[in-house]
N, CA and C atoms as a LAMMPS dump frame, in Angstrom:
ITEM: TIMESTEP
0
ITEM: NUMBER OF ATOMS
411
ITEM: BOX BOUNDS ff ff ff
-5.0000000000000000e+02 5.0000000000000000e+02
-5.0000000000000000e+02 5.0000000000000000e+02
-5.0000000000000000e+02 5.0000000000000000e+02
ITEM: ATOMS id mol type element x y z
1 1 1 N 0.804 -1.21 0
2 1 2 C 0 0 0
3 1 3 C 0.841 1.267 0
4 2 1 N 2.07 1.161 0.393
5 2 2 C 2.909 2.347 0.38
6 2 3 C 2.74 3.175 1.641
7 3 1 N 3.29 4.364 1.623
8 3 2 C 3.288 5.216 2.793
9 3 3 C 2.18 6.239 2.838
10 4 1 N 1.221 6.173 1.947
11 4 2 C 0.158 7.167 1.905
12 4 3 C -1.023 6.698 2.751
13 5 1 N -0.994 7.016 4.029
14 5 2 C -2.03 6.511 4.919
15 5 3 C -3.377 7.16 4.649
16 6 1 N -3.384 8.383 4.164
17 6 2 C -4.663 9.033 3.853
18 6 3 C -5.361 8.352 2.677
19 7 1 N -4.58 7.817 1.763
20 7 2 C -5.162 7.06 0.644
21 7 3 C -5.788 5.767 1.162
22 8 1 N -5.125 5.094 2.094
23 8 2 C -5.689 3.87 2.673
24 8 3 C -6.965 4.174 3.448
25 9 1 N -6.985 5.313 4.128
26 9 2 C -8.17 5.732 4.856
27 9 3 C -9.322 6.019 3.885
28 10 1 N -9.01 6.664 2.782
29 10 2 C -10.024 6.967 1.773
30 10 3 C -10.553 5.702 1.106
31 11 1 N -9.697 4.708 0.945
32 11 2 C -10.129 3.429 0.377
33 11 3 C -11.208 2.81 1.258
34 12 1 N -11.03 2.887 2.561
35 12 2 C -12.019 2.31 3.469
36 12 3 C -13.351 3.051 3.404
37 13 1 N -13.301 4.373 3.33
38 13 2 C -14.527 5.156 3.209
39 13 3 C -15.237 4.827 1.898
40 14 1 N -14.48 4.749 0.817
41 14 2 C -15.05 4.395 -0.479
42 14 3 C -15.62 2.982 -0.46
43 15 1 N -14.913 2.07 0.171
44 15 2 C -15.359 0.677 0.243
45 15 3 C -16.697 0.557 0.967
46 16 1 N -16.883 1.33 2.03
47 16 2 C -18.16 1.317 2.742
48 16 3 C -19.307 1.732 1.827
49 17 1 N -19.13 2.821 1.123
50 17 2 C -20.174 3.318 0.223
51 17 3 C -20.418 2.327 -0.899
52 18 1 N -19.355 1.823 -1.491
53 18 2 C -19.468 0.87 -2.589
54 18 3 C -20.233 -0.381 -2.171
55 19 1 N -19.878 -0.934 -1.032
56 19 2 C -20.508 -2.172 -0.583
57 19 3 C -21.96 -1.942 -0.178
58 20 1 N -22.225 -0.908 0.592
59 20 2 C -23.59 -0.709 1.065
60 20 3 C -24.544 -0.303 -0.058
61 21 1 N -24.054 0.358 -1.089
62 21 2 C -24.915 0.702 -2.228
63 21 3 C -25.106 -0.472 -3.185
64 22 1 N -24.231 -1.458 -3.135
65 22 2 C -24.309 -2.622 -4.028
66 22 3 C -24.244 -3.914 -3.23
67 23 1 N -24.891 -3.935 -2.069
68 23 2 C -24.739 -5.042 -1.129
69 23 3 C -25.106 -6.387 -1.743
70 24 1 N -26.213 -6.455 -2.466
71 24 2 C -26.66 -7.742 -2.988
72 24 3 C -25.748 -8.25 -4.104
73 25 1 N -25.214 -7.344 -4.888
74 25 2 C -24.269 -7.758 -5.927
75 25 3 C -22.953 -8.235 -5.316
76 26 1 N -22.481 -7.532 -4.311
77 26 2 C -21.215 -7.894 -3.678
78 26 3 C -21.36 -9.218 -2.927
79 27 1 N -22.481 -9.404 -2.224
80 27 2 C -22.689 -10.633 -1.457
81 27 3 C -22.728 -11.87 -2.343
82 28 1 N -23.179 -11.71 -3.561
83 28 2 C -23.308 -12.869 -4.445
84 28 3 C -21.964 -13.331 -5.011
85 29 1 N -20.945 -12.494 -4.93
86 29 2 C -19.629 -12.84 -5.454
87 29 3 C -18.698 -13.181 -4.283
88 30 1 N -18.499 -14.468 -4.04
89 30 2 C -17.727 -14.921 -2.875
90 30 3 C -16.261 -14.508 -2.942
91 31 1 N -15.691 -14.416 -4.132
92 31 2 C -14.283 -14.018 -4.232
93 31 3 C -14.101 -12.549 -3.846
94 32 1 N -15.083 -11.717 -4.17
95 32 2 C -15.012 -10.306 -3.78
96 32 3 C -15.125 -10.183 -2.263
97 33 1 N -16.034 -10.952 -1.667
98 33 2 C -16.185 -10.934 -0.208
99 33 3 C -14.888 -11.39 0.46
100 34 1 N -14.269 -12.426 -0.084
101 34 2 C -13 -12.908 0.478
102 34 3 C -11.91 -11.85 0.358
103 35 1 N -11.864 -11.145 -0.77
104 35 2 C -10.873 -10.079 -0.951
105 35 3 C -11.11 -8.924 0.021
106 36 1 N -12.382 -8.578 0.235
107 36 2 C -12.714 -7.504 1.178
108 36 3 C -12.295 -7.904 2.59
109 37 1 N -12.572 -9.135 2.957
110 37 2 C -12.19 -9.63 4.289
111 37 3 C -10.673 -9.578 4.463
112 38 1 N -9.954 -10.036 3.456
113 38 2 C -8.49 -10.034 3.512
114 38 3 C -7.948 -8.604 3.632
115 39 1 N -8.533 -7.681 2.881
116 39 2 C -8.117 -6.279 2.933
117 39 3 C -8.354 -5.693 4.324
118 40 1 N -9.526 -5.948 4.893
119 40 2 C -9.831 -5.398 6.215
120 40 3 C -8.912 -5.966 7.292
121 41 1 N -8.631 -7.261 7.215
122 41 2 C -7.731 -7.86 8.202
123 41 3 C -6.32 -7.291 8.078
124 42 1 N -5.923 -6.984 6.859
125 42 2 C -4.602 -6.379 6.665
126 42 3 C -4.579 -4.941 7.184
127 43 1 N -5.651 -4.18 6.899
128 43 2 C -5.677 -2.785 7.321
129 43 3 C -5.899 -2.631 8.823
130 44 1 N -6.406 -3.658 9.482
131 44 2 C -6.505 -3.614 10.938
132 44 3 C -5.116 -3.58 11.583
133 45 1 N -4.104 -4.031 10.845
134 45 2 C -2.738 -4.044 11.362
135 45 3 C -1.876 -2.967 10.698
136 46 1 N -2.502 -1.946 10.175
137 46 2 C -1.768 -0.851 9.544
138 46 3 C -0.987 -0.074 10.596
139 47 1 N 0.105 0.547 10.173
140 47 2 C 0.93 1.288 11.134
141 47 3 C 0.281 2.592 11.572
142 48 1 N -0.662 3.098 10.801
143 48 2 C -1.323 4.364 11.12
144 48 3 C -2.599 4.116 11.932
145 49 1 N -2.721 4.784 13.06
146 49 2 C -3.841 4.594 13.974
147 49 3 C -5.188 4.876 13.305
148 50 1 N -5.28 5.954 12.561
149 50 2 C -6.55 6.327 11.932
150 50 3 C -7.038 5.256 10.969
151 51 1 N -6.117 4.634 10.248
152 51 2 C -6.476 3.572 9.308
153 51 3 C -6.992 2.353 10.066
154 52 1 N -6.321 2.004 11.147
155 52 2 C -6.764 0.859 11.953
156 52 3 C -8.159 1.085 12.52
157 53 1 N -8.407 2.283 13.034
158 53 2 C -9.717 2.573 13.611
159 53 3 C -10.816 2.528 12.56
160 54 1 N -10.56 3.075 11.373
161 54 2 C -11.554 3.044 10.297
162 54 3 C -11.764 1.616 9.807
163 55 1 N -10.717 0.807 9.786
164 55 2 C -10.857 -0.6 9.396
165 55 3 C -11.737 -1.335 10.407
166 56 1 N -11.601 -1.025 11.69
167 56 2 C -12.45 -1.629 12.708
168 56 3 C -13.906 -1.224 12.547
169 57 1 N -14.143 0.04 12.263
170 57 2 C -15.508 0.53 12.031
171 57 3 C -16.11 -0.123 10.8
172 58 1 N -15.335 -0.222 9.741
173 58 2 C -15.802 -0.846 8.503
174 58 3 C -16.102 -2.321 8.728
175 59 1 N -15.224 -3.003 9.433
176 59 2 C -15.442 -4.414 9.729
177 59 3 C -16.72 -4.612 10.54
178 60 1 N -16.958 -3.763 11.507
179 60 2 C -18.166 -3.861 12.313
180 60 3 C -19.417 -3.727 11.45
181 61 1 N -19.414 -2.775 10.546
182 61 2 C -20.555 -2.59 9.651
183 61 3 C -20.767 -3.786 8.742
184 62 1 N -19.687 -4.339 8.226
185 62 2 C -19.797 -5.489 7.324
186 62 3 C -20.221 -6.749 8.067
187 63 1 N -19.812 -6.87 9.331
188 63 2 C -20.275 -7.993 10.14
189 63 3 C -21.765 -7.84 10.454
190 64 1 N -22.172 -6.611 10.743
191 64 2 C -23.563 -6.361 11.114
192 64 3 C -24.515 -6.62 9.948
193 65 1 N -24.113 -6.263 8.74
194 65 2 C -24.993 -6.48 7.59
195 65 3 C -24.873 -7.897 7.035
196 66 1 N -23.95 -8.681 7.542
197 66 2 C -23.826 -10.069 7.121
198 66 3 C -22.942 -10.291 5.913
199 67 1 N -22.23 -9.27 5.48
200 67 2 C -21.331 -9.438 4.334
201 67 3 C -20.186 -10.379 4.704
202 68 1 N -19.605 -10.157 5.863
203 68 2 C -18.513 -11.002 6.345
204 68 3 C -19.066 -11.849 7.487
205 69 1 N -18.853 -13.135 7.39
206 69 2 C -19.357 -14.051 8.41
207 69 3 C -18.462 -14.007 9.643
208 70 1 N -19.096 -13.967 10.782
209 70 2 C -18.361 -13.983 12.042
210 70 3 C -18.22 -15.433 12.481
211 71 1 N -17.215 -16.096 11.943
212 71 2 C -17.011 -17.508 12.231
213 71 3 C -15.976 -17.677 13.335
214 72 1 N -15.809 -18.909 13.751
215 72 2 C -14.875 -19.228 14.835
216 72 3 C -13.438 -18.869 14.45
217 73 1 N -13.107 -19.045 13.182
218 73 2 C -11.758 -18.732 12.699
219 73 3 C -11.42 -17.263 12.916
220 74 1 N -12.367 -16.386 12.64
221 74 2 C -12.147 -14.954 12.815
222 74 3 C -11.997 -14.608 14.299
223 75 1 N -12.82 -15.216 15.133
224 75 2 C -12.733 -14.97 16.571
225 75 3 C -11.389 -15.436 17.131
226 76 1 N -10.936 -16.607 16.688
227 76 2 C -9.643 -17.135 17.143
228 76 3 C -8.507 -16.221 16.683
229 77 1 N -8.616 -15.724 15.45
230 77 2 C -7.592 -14.815 14.912
231 77 3 C -7.478 -13.556 15.778
232 78 1 N -8.614 -12.963 16.132
233 78 2 C -8.584 -11.747 16.943
234 78 3 C -8.105 -12.031 18.369
235 79 1 N -8.496 -13.162 18.92
236 79 2 C -8.01 -13.537 20.254
237 79 3 C -6.497 -13.714 20.251
238 80 1 N -5.983 -14.333 19.198
239 80 2 C -4.536 -14.535 19.087
240 80 3 C -3.811 -13.189 19.014
241 81 1 N -4.359 -12.258 18.241
242 81 2 C -3.74 -10.933 18.142
243 81 3 C -3.795 -10.201 19.481
244 82 1 N -4.897 -10.358 20.215
245 82 2 C -5.019 -9.699 21.527
246 82 3 C -4.005 -10.212 22.525
247 83 1 N -3.601 -11.442 22.355
248 83 2 C -2.649 -12.047 23.299
249 83 3 C -1.197 -11.781 22.931
250 84 1 N -0.964 -10.938 21.963
251 84 2 C 0.403 -10.599 21.576
252 84 3 C 1.131 -10.008 22.778
253 85 1 N 2.254 -10.576 23.092
254 85 2 C 3.038 -10.117 24.233
255 85 3 C 3.799 -8.843 23.863
256 86 1 N 3.719 -7.882 24.725
257 86 2 C 4.503 -6.668 24.546
258 86 3 C 5.848 -6.874 25.22
259 87 1 N 6.948 -6.58 24.516
260 87 2 C 8.267 -6.802 25.118
261 87 3 C 8.509 -5.853 26.289
262 88 1 N 9.163 -6.385 27.28
263 88 2 C 9.512 -5.564 28.442
264 88 3 C 10.651 -4.632 28.054
265 89 1 N 10.681 -3.506 28.672
266 89 2 C 11.686 -2.493 28.328
267 89 3 C 13.104 -2.967 28.613
268 90 1 N 13.303 -3.755 29.626
269 90 2 C 14.652 -4.142 30.032
270 90 3 C 15.185 -5.335 29.247
271 91 1 N 14.32 -6.075 28.539
272 91 2 C 14.795 -7.286 27.875
273 91 3 C 15.562 -6.975 26.59
274 92 1 N 15.219 -5.928 25.902
275 92 2 C 15.928 -5.571 24.672
276 92 3 C 16.975 -4.511 24.989
277 93 1 N 18.172 -4.725 24.485
278 93 2 C 19.258 -3.815 24.835
279 93 3 C 19.322 -2.603 23.903
280 94 1 N 19.223 -2.825 22.623
281 94 2 C 19.326 -1.721 21.677
282 94 3 C 18.01 -0.95 21.65
283 95 1 N 18.07 0.351 21.827
284 95 2 C 16.864 1.178 21.909
285 95 3 C 16.07 1.167 20.606
286 96 1 N 16.751 1.193 19.461
287 96 2 C 16.059 1.199 18.165
288 96 3 C 15.335 -0.123 17.923
289 97 1 N 16.009 -1.226 18.232
290 97 2 C 15.389 -2.544 18.072
291 97 3 C 14.203 -2.672 19.016
292 98 1 N 14.371 -2.182 20.23
293 98 2 C 13.303 -2.237 21.221
294 98 3 C 12.081 -1.47 20.727
295 99 1 N 12.303 -0.305 20.16
296 99 2 C 11.199 0.527 19.694
297 99 3 C 10.448 -0.148 18.549
298 100 1 N 11.151 -0.768 17.61
299 100 2 C 10.522 -1.434 16.469
300 100 3 C 9.695 -2.627 16.93
301 101 1 N 10.269 -3.464 17.781
302 101 2 C 9.556 -4.646 18.27
303 101 3 C 8.336 -4.244 19.1
304 102 1 N 8.505 -3.237 19.919
305 102 2 C 7.415 -2.772 20.757
306 102 3 C 6.282 -2.204 19.904
307 103 1 N 6.613 -1.431 18.869
308 103 2 C 5.595 -0.845 18
309 103 3 C 4.838 -1.917 17.231
310 104 1 N 5.549 -2.918 16.714
311 104 2 C 4.89 -3.995 15.977
312 104 3 C 3.959 -4.793 16.88
313 105 1 N 4.41 -5.096 18.065
314 105 2 C 3.586 -5.856 19.003
315 105 3 C 2.358 -5.047 19.428
316 106 1 N 2.55 -3.763 19.631
317 106 2 C 1.439 -2.897 20.024
318 106 3 C 0.401 -2.807 18.908
319 107 1 N 0.845 -2.705 17.67
320 107 2 C -0.071 -2.646 16.529
321 107 3 C -0.856 -3.951 16.426
322 108 1 N -0.195 -5.077 16.614
323 108 2 C -0.888 -6.369 16.541
324 108 3 C -1.925 -6.492 17.651
325 109 1 N -1.541 -6.123 18.839
326 109 2 C -2.493 -6.205 19.953
327 109 3 C -3.67 -5.267 19.716
328 110 1 N -3.409 -4.073 19.235
329 110 2 C -4.479 -3.113 18.963
330 110 3 C -5.398 -3.64 17.862
331 111 1 N -4.841 -4.309 16.859
332 111 2 C -5.657 -4.911 15.802
333 111 3 C -6.597 -5.959 16.38
334 112 1 N -6.105 -6.749 17.307
335 112 2 C -6.955 -7.748 17.952
336 112 3 C -8.073 -7.12 18.762
337 113 1 N -7.746 -6.062 19.485
338 113 2 C -8.761 -5.368 20.285
339 113 3 C -9.81 -4.73 19.372
340 114 1 N -9.365 -4.097 18.292
341 114 2 C -10.317 -3.505 17.347
342 114 3 C -11.188 -4.564 16.686
343 115 1 N -10.602 -5.71 16.367
344 115 2 C -11.363 -6.795 15.766
345 115 3 C -12.418 -7.345 16.707
346 116 1 N -12.038 -7.577 17.96
347 116 2 C -13.015 -8.057 18.944
348 116 3 C -14.084 -7 19.215
349 117 1 N -13.677 -5.752 19.22
350 117 2 C -14.636 -4.668 19.394
351 117 3 C -15.635 -4.643 18.237
352 118 1 N -15.156 -4.869 17.03
353 118 2 C -16.05 -4.919 15.867
354 118 3 C -17.029 -6.087 15.98
355 119 1 N -16.55 -7.204 16.496
356 119 2 C -17.428 -8.372 16.698
357 119 3 C -18.539 -8.041 17.683
358 120 1 N -18.186 -7.413 18.788
359 120 2 C -19.174 -7.069 19.809
360 120 3 C -20.138 -6.01 19.288
361 121 1 N -19.614 -4.994 18.611
362 121 2 C -20.462 -3.916 18.108
363 121 3 C -21.359 -4.338 16.951
364 122 1 N -21.067 -5.463 16.332
365 122 2 C -21.894 -5.91 15.207
366 122 3 C -23.221 -6.499 15.67
367 123 1 N -23.368 -6.725 16.96
368 123 2 C -24.632 -7.206 17.538
369 123 3 C -25.093 -6.214 18.606
370 124 1 N -25.64 -5.055 18.195
371 124 2 C -25.943 -4.01 19.176
372 124 3 C -27.162 -4.295 20.051
373 125 1 N -28.064 -5.182 19.619
374 125 2 C -29.32 -5.347 20.343
375 125 3 C -29.486 -6.706 21.01
376 126 1 N -28.515 -7.578 20.897
377 126 2 C -28.61 -8.865 21.574
378 126 3 C -27.219 -9.353 21.954
379 127 1 N -27.206 -10.41 22.744
380 127 2 C -25.951 -11.01 23.175
381 127 3 C -25.934 -12.449 22.66
382 128 1 N -25.216 -12.706 21.556
383 128 2 C -25.142 -14.073 21.037
384 128 3 C -24.45 -15.002 22.033
385 129 1 N -24.636 -16.292 21.836
386 129 2 C -24.097 -17.287 22.764
387 129 3 C -22.569 -17.238 22.854
388 130 1 N -21.897 -16.854 21.781
389 130 2 C -20.437 -16.849 21.76
390 130 3 C -19.832 -15.627 22.452
391 131 1 N -20.624 -14.564 22.646
392 131 2 C -20.058 -13.302 23.121
393 131 3 C -19.504 -13.356 24.545
394 132 1 N -20.214 -13.929 25.524
395 132 2 C -19.623 -13.939 26.876
396 132 3 C -18.274 -14.659 26.926
397 133 1 N -18.169 -15.786 26.247
398 133 2 C -16.892 -16.527 26.247
399 133 3 C -15.792 -15.722 25.554
400 134 1 N -16.15 -15.033 24.48
401 134 2 C -15.192 -14.208 23.754
402 134 3 C -14.658 -13.091 24.641
403 135 1 N -15.543 -12.488 25.414
404 135 2 C -15.13 -11.385 26.293
405 135 3 C -14.308 -11.877 27.485
406 136 1 N -14.583 -13.091 27.929
407 136 2 C -13.826 -13.634 29.061
408 136 3 C -12.411 -14.031 28.667
409 137 1 N -12.238 -14.47 27.444
410 137 2 C -10.914 -14.897 26.987
411 137 3 C -10.052 -13.68 26.787
């Protein structure tokens, strides 16, 4: 995607409009849905905070409308990202290496939190059977 984070942010805004205006056409094409899912999962781990937050909002909307299925695989993926260990400050000796590892781990953990948040927000009026266990883990 390159270093243009505003372009990635605009892609997400455009994707929301495109999908919601053509929901039935997009839903009927499974390869497009798979590509959208892959894109959102990648953008949830973007280095720019604004892009990650918009990817979480977009994912929540797509989960709520049923475009992307909230399956066990997706829940496990987000749980795994949430459990990313953040390196302790004293374990890494070189400050530059420490900063890079810490930033990558923080982005992964934040992606997991945003993903789980999108899962919870996609069901605003009820509590599905999987939700309490997901929140406890």
